[in-house]
ZAMARGU-4260 file (C-alpha; in steps of 0.2 Angstrom, whole numbers, plus 5000, padded with zeros to 4 digits):
<rodrens>
0) 5001/5000/4999 | 5016/5011/5005 | 5022/5009/4987 | 5006/5013/4978 | 5003/5028/4988
5) 5021/5035/4984 | 5017/5030/4964 | 5001/5041/4966 | 5010/5054/4974 | 5023/5055/4960
10) 5007/5056/4948 | 5011/5038/4938 | 4997/5027/4943 | 4987/5025/4927 | 4972/5023/4939
15) 4963/5039/4937 | 4959/5053/4948 | 4944/5045/4958 | 4954/5029/4963 | 4970/5038/4966
20) 4961/5051/4978 | 4951/5037/4985 | 4967/5025/4989 | 4976/5038/4998 | 4961/5043/5007
25) 4962/5026/5014 | 4979/5024/5018 | 4979/5039/5028 | 4964/5035/5039 | 4969/5017/5041
30) 4989/5015/5041 | 4996/5001/5040 | 4978/4992/5033 | 4978/4983/5016 | 4960/4989/5015
35) 4965/5002/5002 | 4969/4988/4990 | 4952/4984/4989 | 4946/4994/4977 | 4955/4983/4964
40) 4943/4969/4968 | 4925/4978/4971 | 4914/4990/4961 | 4917/5008/4966 | 4903/5020/4965
45) 4896/5035/4972 | 4878/5035/4976 | 4868/5052/4973 | 4855/5056/4984 | 4840/5047/4982
50) 4848/5031/4976 | 4851/5015/4984 | 4859/4998/4980 | 4854/4979/4986 | 4867/4967/4992
55) 4862/4950/4997 | 4870/4941/5011 | 4888/4938/5010 | 4893/4951/4998 | 4909/4961/5002
60) 4906/4980/5002 | 4908/4996/5012 | 4901/5013/5013 | 4917/5026/5015 | 4909/5042/5016
65) 4893/5051/5017 | 4877/5048/5029 | 4871/5029/5024 | 4857/5019/5030 | 4861/5000/5030
70) 4846/4988/5034 | 4851/4971/5037 | 4844/4956/5046 | 4847/4952/5065 | 4862/4942/5064
75) 4879/4940/5073 | 4890/4936/5058 | 4898/4953/5054 | 4914/4948/5045 | 4926/4962/5044
80) 4941/4961/5029 | 4950/4978/5031 | 4949/4997/5036 | 4943/4992/5055 | 4955/4992/5069
85) 4942/4977/5075 | 4944/4959/5074 | 4948/4952/5056 | 4943/4934/5056 | 4949/4928/5038
90) 4944/4911/5037 | 4925/4914/5042 | 4926/4928/5031 | 4931/4919/5016 | 4919/4904/5018
95) 4906/4915/5017 | 4910/4928/5002 | 4899/4928/4987 | 4907/4940/4973 | 4893/4947/4963
100) 4892/4963/4953 | 4879/4979/4958 | 4875/4995/4954 | 4866/5009/4961 | 4846/5009/4958
105) 4839/5026/4952 | 4828/5037/4966 | 4810/5033/4961 | 4796/5044/4969 | 4782/5030/4976
110) 4772/5044/4983 | 4772/5062/4987 | 4788/5063/5002 | 4792/5046/4998 | 4806/5042/4987
</rodrens>
């Protein structure tokens, strides 16, 4: 991660401005964490106000900035992969993951005041 941040700071990452900024920000927020490398494995997108995304159980995800409401079933099986000082149980994480592509769902007005 350190070598990648240095390459970005030197201006020759070839990744594009959005990923460059995200990697540098995450590396700064979580020093020593491998999480910034997740941008190469996960879909990165920005939700606009009113948009949503559905991710089924076992799909790796993270919300990195802004306000978010995450609705999920009651469970005790949150398995963290990175970007946290909390316990990382990688064997459990790897046994339960499903990798599926997702995209933002456009905002729809269902009734006055309900989007």
